[in-house]
C-alpha positions as a printed NumPy array, in Angstrom:
array([[ 51.818,  42.222, 117.26 ],
       [ 54.685,  43.235, 119.714],
       [ 53.491,  46.667, 120.976],
       [ 53.993,  48.255, 124.222],
       [ 50.634,  49.557, 124.161],
       [ 47.699,  49.876, 121.966],
       [ 46.277,  52.968, 120.915],
       [ 42.676,  53.724, 122.166],
       [ 41.203,  53.936, 118.811],
       [ 42.248,  50.314, 118.248],
       [ 40.519,  48.981, 121.361],
       [ 37.24 ,  50.683, 120.733],
       [ 36.901,  51.364, 117.242],
       [ 34.284,  53.783, 116.22 ],
       [ 31.144,  52.791, 114.177],
       [ 31.771,  52.435, 110.345],
       [ 30.911,  55.802, 108.937],
       [ 27.599,  56.414, 107.074],
       [ 27.837,  57.422, 103.54 ],
       [ 25.156,  60.066, 104.304],
       [ 27.257,  61.329, 107.199],
       [ 30.239,  61.651, 105.037],
       [ 28.229,  63.647, 102.055],
       [ 27.124,  65.987, 104.681],
       [ 30.534,  66.611, 106.124],
       [ 31.747,  66.981, 102.505],
       [ 29.414,  69.704, 101.742],
       [ 30.189,  71.575, 104.986],
       [ 33.826,  71.403, 104.334],
       [ 33.459,  73.176, 100.868],
       [ 32.101,  76.104, 102.856],
       [ 34.397,  76.005, 105.671],
       [ 37.648,  75.48 , 103.475],
       [ 38.037,  72.14 , 105.254],
       [ 37.99 ,  73.403, 109.06 ],
       [ 35.441,  71.164, 111.174],
       [ 32.762,  73.561, 112.832],
       [ 32.229,  71.044, 115.434],
       [ 35.991,  71.281, 116.506],
       [ 35.93 ,  75.182, 116.519],
       [ 32.426,  75.171, 118.522],
       [ 34.036,  72.808, 121.156],
       [ 37.057,  74.72 , 121.746],
       [ 34.842,  78.219, 122.096],
       [ 32.303,  76.553, 124.494],
       [ 35.163,  75.245, 126.576],
       [ 36.496,  78.664, 126.927],
       [ 33.162,  80.379, 127.123],
       [ 31.549,  78.119, 129.801],
       [ 34.839,  78.174, 132.048],
       [ 35.076,  81.825, 131.57 ],
       [ 31.49 ,  82.366, 132.572],
       [ 32.003,  80.499, 135.816],
       [ 35.205,  82.458, 136.668],
       [ 34.225,  85.633, 138.462],
       [ 37.902,  86.199, 139.493],
       [ 38.791,  86.137, 136.11 ],
       [ 36.262,  88.262, 134.775],
       [ 37.267,  90.765, 137.436],
       [ 40.626,  90.693, 136.177],
       [ 39.64 ,  91.336, 132.84 ],
       [ 37.348,  94.402, 133.805],
       [ 40.254,  95.82 , 135.73 ],
       [ 42.527,  95.427, 132.716],
       [ 39.919,  97.184, 130.733],
       [ 39.74 , 100.036, 133.13 ],
       [ 43.326, 100.297, 133.226],
       [ 43.852, 100.348, 129.443],
       [ 41.178, 102.921, 129.158],
       [ 42.814, 105.13 , 131.515],
       [ 46.039, 104.778, 129.901],
       [ 44.283, 105.37 , 126.46 ],
       [ 42.519, 108.501, 127.854],
       [ 45.788, 109.802, 129.269],
       [ 47.69 , 109.159, 125.957],
       [ 44.874, 110.828, 124.084],
       [ 45.337, 114.33 , 125.749],
       [ 48.988, 114.355, 125.058],
       [ 49.296, 112.479, 121.701],
       [ 49.679, 115.583, 119.544],
       [ 52.491, 116.749, 121.696],
       [ 56.122, 116.22 , 120.335],
       [ 57.698, 113.207, 121.897],
       [ 54.51 , 111.808, 123.451],
       [ 55.132, 108.338, 124.69 ],
       [ 52.621, 105.657, 123.427],
       [ 51.046, 103.725, 125.979],
       [ 51.882, 100.338, 124.31 ],
       [ 54.372,  99.075, 121.901],
       [ 53.865,  96.662, 119.159],
       [ 55.185,  93.179, 119.655],
       [ 58.79 ,  92.669, 118.372],
       [ 57.808,  91.07 , 115.173],
       [ 55.019,  93.286, 114.228],
       [ 56.171,  95.951, 111.614],
       [ 52.675,  97.166, 110.504],
       [ 52.566, 100.346, 112.502],
       [ 56.626, 101.09 , 112.184],
       [ 56.299, 103.998, 109.646],
       [ 56.486, 107.672, 111.046],
       [ 53.136, 108.493, 109.589],
       [ 51.718, 106.236, 112.394],
       [ 52.73 , 108.837, 114.84 ],
       [ 50.529, 111.498, 113.672],
       [ 47.081, 112.419, 114.865],
       [ 44.529, 110.769, 114.573],
       [ 46.373, 107.498, 113.5  ],
       [ 48.462, 107.25 , 116.518],
       [ 45.124, 107.016, 118.321],
       [ 43.826, 104.41 , 115.976],
       [ 46.883, 102.101, 116.028],
       [ 47.281, 102.384, 120.053],
       [ 43.638, 101.425, 120.519],
       [ 44.182,  98.482, 118.25 ],
       [ 47.379,  97.165, 120.135],
       [ 45.43 ,  97.615, 123.41 ],
       [ 42.558,  95.489, 122.191],
       [ 44.855,  92.963, 120.981],
       [ 46.434,  92.71 , 124.158],
       [ 43.161,  92.413, 126.028],
       [ 41.835,  89.728, 123.865],
       [ 45.123,  87.923, 124.437],
       [ 44.63 ,  87.924, 128.309],
       [ 40.936,  87.013, 127.746],
       [ 41.776,  84.006, 125.879],
       [ 44.405,  82.644, 127.938],
       [ 44.604,  81.833, 131.527],
       [ 41.156,  80.689, 131.955],
       [ 41.385,  77.725, 134.539],
       [ 39.912,  74.548, 133.208],
       [ 40.143,  75.105, 129.673],
       [ 41.936,  72.289, 127.946],
       [ 45.452,  73.462, 126.399],
       [ 44.474,  72.611, 122.841],
       [ 41.018,  74.544, 123.098],
       [ 42.601,  77.615, 124.598],
       [ 45.298,  77.595, 121.77 ],
       [ 42.451,  77.135, 119.109],
       [ 40.344,  80.205, 120.735],
       [ 43.43 ,  82.663, 120.916],
       [ 44.509,  81.516, 117.607],
       [ 40.812,  82.561, 116.338],
       [ 40.932,  85.733, 118.201],
       [ 44.354,  86.596, 116.324],
       [ 42.811,  85.921, 113.193],
       [ 39.754,  88.235, 113.788],
       [ 42.21 ,  90.902, 115.079],
       [ 44.56 ,  90.4  , 112.084],
       [ 41.582,  90.85 , 109.704],
       [ 40.236,  94.115, 111.494],
       [ 43.851,  95.606, 111.812],
       [ 43.657,  99.309, 110.77 ],
       [ 46.675,  98.793, 108.575],
       [ 44.271,  96.852, 106.189],
       [ 42.261,  99.648, 105.235],
       [ 42.624, 102.724, 103.296],
       [ 40.893, 105.074, 105.556],
       [ 42.763, 104.11 , 108.737],
       [ 46.305, 103.469, 107.122],
       [ 48.317, 106.81 , 106.795],
       [ 50.811, 105.237, 104.55 ],
       [ 48.18 , 104.091, 102.116],
       [ 46.492, 107.634, 102.01 ],
       [ 49.967, 109.417, 101.511],
       [ 50.61 , 107.177,  98.503],
       [ 47.384, 107.393,  97.079],
       [ 47.517, 111.026,  97.121],
       [ 50.776, 111.224,  95.766],
       [ 50.02 , 108.902,  92.782],
       [ 46.276, 110.288,  92.286],
       [ 44.97 , 106.898,  92.988],
       [ 46.977, 105.016,  90.423],
       [ 47.909, 102.507,  93.155],
       [ 44.339, 101.556,  93.696],
       [ 43.652, 101.096,  89.987],
       [ 46.801,  98.81 ,  89.826],
       [ 45.529,  96.972,  92.764],
       [ 42.167,  96.271,  91.511],
       [ 43.673,  94.931,  88.225],
       [ 45.801,  92.558,  90.211],
       [ 43.016,  91.392,  92.17 ],
       [ 40.901,  90.773,  89.15 ],
       [ 43.816,  88.691,  87.83 ],
       [ 44.225,  86.824,  90.794],
       [ 40.465,  86.065,  91.076],
       [ 40.62 ,  84.594,  87.536],
       [ 43.596,  82.702,  88.223],
       [ 42.254,  81.277,  91.499],
       [ 38.961,  80.264,  89.601],
       [ 40.839,  78.458,  86.764],
       [ 43.185,  76.907,  89.069],
       [ 46.442,  78.6  ,  87.513],
       [ 49.523,  79.367,  89.412],
       [ 50.239,  82.629,  90.658],
       [ 51.446,  85.608,  88.389],
       [ 55.186,  84.912,  87.763],
       [ 55.219,  81.282,  88.849],
       [ 55.347,  80.146,  85.286],
       [ 58.555,  81.663,  84.841],
       [ 60.086,  78.771,  86.697],
       [ 59.961,  75.493,  84.951],
       [ 61.466,  72.381,  86.246],
       [ 64.012,  71.053,  83.83 ],
       [ 64.373,  74.802,  82.428],
       [ 65.456,  77.058,  85.052],
       [ 64.716,  75.148,  88.379],
       [ 65.616,  71.549,  88.816],
       [ 68.307,  71.582,  86.055],
       [ 71.203,  69.876,  87.922],
       [ 72.015,  67.098,  85.368],
       [ 70.979,  63.636,  86.07 ],
       [ 69.046,  60.292,  85.019],
       [ 65.878,  58.681,  86.363],
       [ 67.297,  55.352,  86.89 ],
       [ 64.134,  53.703,  88.48 ],
       [ 60.521,  54.229,  88.532],
       [ 57.321,  52.815,  90.198],
       [ 53.819,  53.879,  90.943],
       [ 55.013,  56.082,  93.792],
       [ 58.186,  57.531,  92.886],
       [ 61.017,  58.186,  90.256],
       [ 64.727,  57.843,  91.553],
       [ 67.113,  60.546,  90.062],
       [ 70.754,  59.711,  89.957],
       [ 72.743,  63.022,  89.482],
       [ 75.94 ,  63.036,  87.176],
       [ 79.125,  63.52 ,  88.978],
       [ 80.8  ,  66.895,  88.567],
       [ 83.9  ,  65.999,  89.88 ],
       [ 86.816,  63.457,  88.716],
       [ 86.572,  61.299,  92.088],
       [ 83.574,  61.116,  94.495],
       [ 83.228,  59.997,  98.44 ],
       [ 82.192,  56.199,  98.004],
       [ 79.308,  56.638, 100.341],
       [ 76.225,  57.87 ,  98.081],
       [ 73.398,  60.277,  99.525],
       [ 69.836,  59.524,  99.28 ],
       [ 67.574,  62.646,  99.671],
       [ 63.828,  61.848, 100.78 ],
       [ 61.682,  64.885, 100.307],
       [ 58.429,  65.029, 101.883],
       [ 55.344,  64.036,  99.543],
       [ 53.576,  67.182, 100.521],
       [ 56.026,  69.11 ,  98.23 ],
       [ 57.705,  68.819,  95.036],
       [ 61.166,  67.372,  95.525],
       [ 63.003,  70.464,  93.745],
       [ 62.791,  72.462,  97.001],
       [ 66.346,  71.125,  97.2  ],
       [ 67.213,  71.623,  93.595],
       [ 65.988,  75.048,  92.863],
       [ 67.999,  77.581,  90.723],
       [ 71.701,  76.556,  90.422],
       [ 72.855,  79.074,  93.013],
       [ 70.039,  77.732,  95.36 ],
       [ 70.418,  73.995,  94.781],
       [ 71.55 ,  71.934,  97.718],
       [ 71.751,  69.079,  95.181],
       [ 74.151,  70.763,  92.94 ],
       [ 76.291,  71.924,  96.147],
       [ 76.59 ,  68.319,  97.151],
       [ 77.595,  67.136,  93.629],
       [ 80.064,  69.804,  93.407],
       [ 81.611,  68.674,  96.637],
       [ 82.134,  65.187,  95.417],
       [ 79.078,  63.053,  96.533],
       [ 77.072,  60.622,  94.46 ],
       [ 73.374,  62.012,  95.117],
       [ 70.275,  60.393,  94.62 ],
       [ 66.877,  62.018,  95.08 ],
       [ 63.365,  60.694,  95.242],
       [ 60.742,  62.422,  93.107],
       [ 57.267,  61.45 ,  94.36 ],
       [ 54.132,  61.027,  92.334],
       [ 51.448,  63.547,  92.525],
       [ 48.512,  61.243,  93.697],
       [ 45.034,  61.189,  92.106],
       [ 41.895,  59.385,  92.882],
       [ 43.444,  56.124,  91.83 ],
       [ 45.865,  56.284,  94.607],
       [ 43.476,  56.668,  97.467],
       [ 44.377,  53.252,  99.058],
       [ 48.099,  53.838,  99.025],
       [ 49.216,  53.637, 102.871],
       [ 52.06 ,  55.424, 104.923],
       [ 54.016,  51.84 , 104.73 ],
       [ 53.437,  51.755, 101.043],
       [ 55.622,  54.97 , 101.012],
       [ 58.108,  53.368, 103.127],
       [ 58.292,  50.332, 100.874],
       [ 58.   ,  51.692,  97.618],
       [ 59.964,  54.806,  98.268],
       [ 62.964,  54.54 , 100.792],
       [ 63.196,  50.81 , 100.512],
       [ 62.855,  50.698,  96.979],
       [ 65.245,  53.455,  96.46 ],
       [ 67.726,  51.699,  98.839],
       [ 67.644,  48.516,  96.651],
       [ 68.517,  50.606,  93.467],
       [ 71.23 ,  52.519,  95.024],
       [ 72.827,  49.28 ,  96.214],
       [ 72.801,  47.889,  92.786],
       [ 74.194,  50.912,  91.243],
       [ 76.707,  51.655,  94.155],
       [ 77.344,  48.182,  95.677],
       [ 78.397,  47.317,  99.055],
       [ 78.74 ,  51.045, 100.153],
       [ 76.302,  52.382, 102.906],
       [ 74.155,  55.31 , 102.157],
       [ 74.002,  58.756, 103.782],
       [ 70.127,  59.146, 104.354],
       [ 68.718,  62.667, 104.106],
       [ 65.209,  63.415, 104.941],
       [ 63.246,  66.491, 104.625],
       [ 60.022,  67.237, 106.899],
       [ 57.781,  64.341, 106.541],
       [ 60.295,  62.758, 104.183],
       [ 62.633,  62.664, 107.232],
       [ 59.915,  61.054, 109.511],
       [ 59.433,  58.289, 106.955],
       [ 63.425,  57.974, 106.591],
       [ 63.474,  57.585, 110.601],
       [ 60.767,  54.914, 110.648],
       [ 62.36 ,  53.173, 107.749],
       [ 65.745,  53.43 , 109.684],
       [ 64.166,  52.042, 112.871],
       [ 62.615,  49.25 , 110.962],
       [ 66.153,  48.172, 109.212],
       [ 67.667,  48.37 , 112.747],
       [ 65.132,  46.019, 113.954],
       [ 66.043,  43.623, 111.249],
       [ 70.091,  44.218, 111.484],
       [ 70.245,  45.96 , 108.177],
       [ 73.158,  48.075, 108.206],
       [ 73.036,  49.74 , 105.015],
       [ 72.728,  53.388, 106.191],
       [ 75.955,  55.309, 107.181],
       [ 74.248,  58.173, 108.58 ],
       [ 70.902,  60.143, 108.933],
       [ 70.416,  63.575, 108.207],
       [ 66.996,  65.116, 108.768],
       [ 65.724,  68.761, 107.852],
       [ 63.017,  70.277, 109.869],
       [ 61.791,  66.538, 110.484],
       [ 59.812,  65.694, 113.599],
       [ 59.783,  62.285, 115.561],
       [ 57.935,  63.314, 118.448],
       [ 54.539,  64.983, 117.607],
       [ 53.545,  65.661, 121.213],
       [ 53.985,  69.448, 120.784],
       [ 53.698,  70.059, 117.005],
       [ 53.299,  73.963, 117.272],
       [ 50.5  ,  75.645, 115.579],
       [ 49.94 ,  73.197, 112.949],
       [ 48.452,  71.295, 115.691],
       [ 45.567,  73.616, 115.929],
       [ 44.17 ,  72.029, 112.927],
       [ 44.79 ,  68.445, 114.241],
       [ 42.539,  66.827, 116.707],
       [ 39.901,  64.025, 116.683],
       [ 37.174,  66.148, 115.276],
       [ 39.166,  67.771, 112.558],
       [ 40.976,  64.538, 111.44 ],
       [ 37.507,  62.92 , 111.052],
       [ 36.189,  65.761, 109.287],
       [ 39.328,  65.87 , 106.915],
       [ 38.92 ,  62.008, 106.396],
       [ 35.291,  62.662, 105.254],
       [ 36.361,  65.292, 102.812],
       [ 39.217,  63.113, 101.388],
       [ 36.817,  60.305, 101.074],
       [ 34.961,  61.821,  98.12 ],
       [ 37.908,  62.679,  95.91 ],
       [ 40.464,  60.001,  97.243],
       [ 42.96 ,  62.638,  98.116],
       [ 43.682,  65.99 , 100.059],
       [ 43.9  ,  68.821,  97.501],
       [ 47.31 ,  70.791,  98.034],
       [ 45.438,  74.109,  98.192],
       [ 43.668,  73.126, 101.436],
       [ 47.134,  72.363, 102.977],
       [ 48.685,  75.644, 101.639],
       [ 45.426,  77.436, 103.165],
       [ 46.375,  76.065, 106.446],
       [ 49.906,  77.16 , 106.469],
       [ 48.859,  80.716, 105.348],
       [ 46.584,  80.863, 108.429],
       [ 49.307,  80.192, 110.653],
       [ 51.058,  83.448, 109.373],
       [ 47.859,  85.141, 108.248],
       [ 49.621,  88.667, 109.279],
       [ 52.351,  88.286, 106.934],
       [ 51.113,  85.736, 104.012],
       [ 47.66 ,  87.038, 103.794],
       [ 46.713,  90.436, 105.041],
       [ 50.016,  92.278, 104.635],
       [ 50.478,  90.598, 101.19 ],
       [ 46.949,  91.797, 100.208],
       [ 47.657,  95.169, 101.35 ],
       [ 50.805,  95.42 ,  99.412],
       [ 49.294,  94.122,  96.158],
       [ 45.696,  95.346,  96.153],
       [ 45.91 ,  98.69 ,  97.804],
       [ 49.43 ,  99.683,  97.148],
       [ 49.536,  98.306,  93.802],
       [ 52.874,  96.538,  94.19 ],
       [ 53.44 ,  92.923,  92.866],
       [ 55.961,  90.81 ,  94.797],
       [ 58.608,  89.741,  92.707],
       [ 58.389,  86.106,  92.058],
       [ 61.395,  83.775,  92.821],
       [ 62.228,  80.226,  92.36 ],
       [ 61.297,  79.487,  96.21 ],
       [ 58.109,  81.209,  95.671],
       [ 57.149,  79.541,  92.635],
       [ 57.952,  76.102,  94.104],
       [ 55.6  ,  76.986,  97.133],
       [ 52.769,  77.309,  94.51 ],
       [ 53.467,  74.002,  92.751],
       [ 51.328,  72.243,  95.314],
       [ 50.883,  68.463,  95.356],
       [ 47.766,  66.059,  96.557],
       [ 47.836,  63.706,  99.523],
       [ 46.406,  59.932,  99.341],
       [ 43.118,  59.379, 101.267],
       [ 44.575,  56.513, 103.31 ],
       [ 48.135,  57.542, 103.697],
       [ 47.033,  61.105, 104.99 ],
       [ 44.394,  59.543, 107.66 ],
       [ 47.097,  57.149, 108.787],
       [ 49.721,  59.802, 109.298],
       [ 47.322,  62.198, 111.135],
       [ 46.064,  59.484, 113.323],
       [ 49.138,  57.379, 114.189],
       [ 51.745,  60.278, 114.339],
       [ 49.962,  63.622, 115.301],
       [ 47.185,  61.987, 117.271],
       [ 48.612,  59.087, 118.869],
       [ 52.29 ,  59.877, 118.643],
       [ 52.828,  56.174, 118.303],
       [ 56.631,  56.473, 116.819],
       [ 57.801,  58.661, 119.877],
       [ 55.946,  56.125, 122.142],
       [ 57.668,  53.081, 120.687],
       [ 54.203,  51.473, 119.378],
       [ 54.501,  52.324, 115.839],
       [ 54.285,  48.724, 114.167],
       [ 56.226,  47.921, 110.771],
       [ 55.602,  44.173, 109.638],
       [ 53.807,  43.622, 112.65 ],
       [ 56.679,  44.62 , 114.909],
       [ 56.875,  47.681, 116.884],
       [ 60.199,  50.048, 115.944],
       [ 62.048,  52.296, 118.072],
       [ 64.248,  55.   , 116.763],
       [ 66.707,  54.098, 119.885],
       [ 67.781,  51.102, 117.87 ],
       [ 69.282,  53.213, 115.222],
       [ 73.064,  53.335, 115.85 ],
       [ 74.269,  55.4  , 112.919],
       [ 74.951,  59.282, 113.823],
       [ 72.318,  61.839, 113.423],
       [ 72.705,  65.493, 111.809],
       [ 69.41 ,  67.274, 112.51 ],
       [ 68.377,  70.77 , 111.226],
       [ 65.67 ,  72.985, 112.853],
       [ 64.78 ,  76.56 , 111.863],
       [ 63.926,  79.412, 114.399],
       [ 60.816,  80.598, 112.635],
       [ 59.197,  77.185, 111.633],
       [ 55.523,  77.046, 111.792],
       [ 55.223,  73.653, 110.379],
       [ 58.05 ,  71.705, 112.46 ],
       [ 58.934,  74.007, 115.47 ],
       [ 62.498,  73.458, 116.372],
       [ 61.863,  72.617, 120.   ],
       [ 59.733,  69.92 , 118.823],
       [ 62.265,  68.565, 116.309],
       [ 64.976,  69.093, 119.089],
       [ 63.198,  66.13 , 121.052],
       [ 65.062,  63.741, 118.873],
       [ 67.869,  64.024, 121.634],
       [ 65.506,  62.281, 124.198],
       [ 64.79 ,  59.249, 121.501],
       [ 68.042,  58.561, 119.663],
       [ 70.808,  56.371, 121.325],
       [ 73.553,  57.663, 119.181],
       [ 75.236,  60.984, 118.714],
       [ 72.98 ,  63.865, 117.544],
       [ 74.437,  66.904, 116.14 ],
       [ 71.794,  69.602, 116.259],
       [ 71.758,  72.794, 114.375],
       [ 69.366,  75.693, 114.552],
       [ 69.399,  78.195, 111.822],
       [ 67.525,  81.322, 111.219],
       [ 64.806,  81.54 , 108.812],
       [ 61.573,  79.379, 108.341],
       [ 60.492,  75.955, 107.272],
       [ 61.69 ,  76.217, 103.683],
       [ 63.917,  79.379, 103.517],
       [ 65.938,  78.287, 106.485],
       [ 66.691,  75.111, 104.682],
       [ 67.534,  76.752, 101.377],
       [ 70.713,  78.396, 102.516],
       [ 73.764,  78.326, 100.191],
       [ 77.073,  79.585, 101.287],
       [ 76.838,  82.876,  99.801],
       [ 73.422,  83.72 , 101.406],
       [ 73.307,  86.954, 103.131],
       [ 72.228,  87.338, 106.907],
       [ 72.404,  83.663, 107.642],
       [ 73.556,  82.456, 111.241],
       [ 73.221,  79.087, 113.004],
       [ 73.949,  77.302, 116.186],
       [ 75.321,  73.929, 116.42 ],
       [ 75.598,  71.225, 119.24 ],
       [ 76.467,  67.592, 119.531],
       [ 74.719,  65.55 , 122.3  ],
       [ 76.225,  62.132, 123.065],
       [ 74.248,  59.289, 124.228],
       [ 75.8  ,  59.186, 127.734],
       [ 75.61 ,  62.94 , 128.457],
       [ 72.869,  65.101, 129.951],
       [ 70.637,  66.74 , 127.123],
       [ 70.561,  70.528, 127.265],
       [ 67.064,  71.951, 127.544],
       [ 65.999,  74.341, 124.593],
       [ 66.484,  77.29 , 126.874],
       [ 70.014,  75.973, 127.766],
       [ 70.828,  75.286, 124.183],
       [ 70.032,  78.815, 123.168],
       [ 71.995,  80.431, 126.103],
       [ 74.965,  78.033, 125.902],
       [ 75.552,  77.532, 122.337],
       [ 77.386,  80.288, 120.455],
       [ 76.032,  81.958, 117.28 ],
       [ 78.114,  81.392, 114.133],
       [ 77.48 ,  83.51 , 111.184],
       [ 76.996,  82.121, 107.765],
       [ 75.41 ,  79.242, 106.109],
       [ 74.991,  76.101, 107.725],
       [ 75.569,  73.971, 104.431],
       [ 79.386,  74.069, 104.952],
       [ 78.999,  72.95 , 108.521],
       [ 76.884,  69.795, 107.551],
       [ 79.389,  69.089, 104.615],
       [ 82.27 ,  68.974, 107.233],
       [ 80.335,  66.612, 109.34 ],
       [ 79.412,  64.401, 106.367],
       [ 82.999,  64.428, 105.073],
       [ 84.124,  63.332, 108.628],
       [ 81.828,  60.199, 107.966],
       [ 82.939,  59.365, 104.462],
       [ 85.582,  57.646, 102.867],
       [ 88.372,  58.743, 100.495],
       [ 87.438,  59.588,  97.188],
       [ 87.207,  56.922,  94.329],
       [ 86.015,  56.906,  90.749],
       [ 82.546,  57.822,  90.194],
       [ 80.168,  54.988,  89.761],
       [ 78.237,  54.398,  86.444],
       [ 74.981,  56.153,  85.616],
       [ 72.358,  53.298,  86.762],
       [ 72.907,  49.544,  86.526],
       [ 71.55 ,  48.23 ,  83.321],
       [ 72.566,  44.664,  84.07 ],
       [ 70.747,  44.655,  87.523],
       [ 67.738,  46.155,  85.981],
       [ 68.328,  49.971,  86.736],
       [ 69.214,  51.43 ,  83.293],
       [ 68.746,  55.235,  82.836],
       [ 65.117,  55.821,  81.852],
       [ 65.213,  59.301,  80.748],
       [ 66.913,  62.828,  81.953],
       [ 66.307,  64.482,  85.322],
       [ 64.134,  65.808,  86.55 ],
       [ 61.833,  63.237,  85.197],
       [ 58.167,  62.953,  84.605],
       [ 56.576,  62.878,  88.121],
       [ 57.597,  66.485,  88.78 ],
       [ 55.675,  67.837,  86.044],
       [ 52.161,  66.332,  87.172],
       [ 49.666,  68.785,  88.117]])
């Protein structure tokens, strides 16, 4: 195996896991929602021991307590006067205390004391010398979770907005909220989708772009979409979504469908629809997804549209898989790709953002044991982890609005898709966490495919890379690191929005903006701060920008290809969206 270095876990492999140990961890995992108690305790002890042995830091924290107490005392004397200046302002993205009612006594004292406490805890959990960065992030994160939970905005008696609404409605809001709460509890117990999600059904009002499934194996269905124009660009487009999501994130309602947009602009589009794995798929590997996913799809496309290079498009983990496949192809002088487009996809996992809080050796081992019992990771565990990353918005504010204000969020196609969770095979997920997140093998140039290390620098086709400003899954500075790894032109585009909403950005979407810059291999790379300062903001959706980039790398339009290629073994099987997308 030609590898520059060998990860430590290959040099000194751990002892084989005991079935008894696994069963104990499975039982613990049911009570902790999959979080490793050992990982949390190690982080807490690292912080607590170092803080206990840092009298200087303790004195600083005591000084901050006294200063904050003095400011609060001074404010409390004048807080009932008109125009009294608060002693602390909420963070820019914190809208919990924006209403005018919070400026009235005694609620101004309540929220001011909370914000001062929140600020002090941040100071207490950061900057303690000797604490490992990962443990510091975990402790700080846990502190934020507790503070978000006890925020005065979450409780009826300490939230003036809720009190006013309850008086105005005579408590009707609480009655509605109780009914919504009971409905959600019942749905959670039964495993049913959230209220309203059933109104969005693939093939009915989402995933309705016309097409055919032209190939199917045990891992995926390949959909070829029908042409919408008389002539099409000769180079087809292959979309590789992540297997932690259903593919129709890119084919939602017609007005939000990227697939429909591409077809309407004269492209022959293919998309992979992954199977939702079950216990029988426990031993599927990351390389199985490459072989039976990307490579099998390319074989089919080459038969349907022969002798034409393919524009590869990868989303999230699908983008990471596509990069690995492209690097392996480059190693073998395989030139079937015309370009690579990556949506919120990481190649370097050294700084994965807040999602890395849930990924260390202890946590990965714990998850491994939990998956060992069932053969897969339940998609609800993954969804729960994502919700914790934005607990203020996705848990507490949502709960207050539904169960205390008695207001249901109107379901939309993106929310319904988000509730359509998938599972992850045991072996693949373990390999993915260990090899990419923990060992960062791909970025370090030691990720082996067919016993040969592959490197992104071997890929010679141009890249179009999209990051989103509020991405908690693939933070854009992490996505941006592809500029360090690639040795071909990289056009990096940063759009507003998050991991999903930022990508679903049709041309008529309001309040969209983006920055875009192309880095040439022989140029110095802009640092992230320089990119933000020097790259002008452009208003509107980024889809037309990408389309222009794609068109510049596509040939003159020709007659559309046939649907499938029966003579080559790729006869159309059944209409899109296929069968795998309906698996629960």
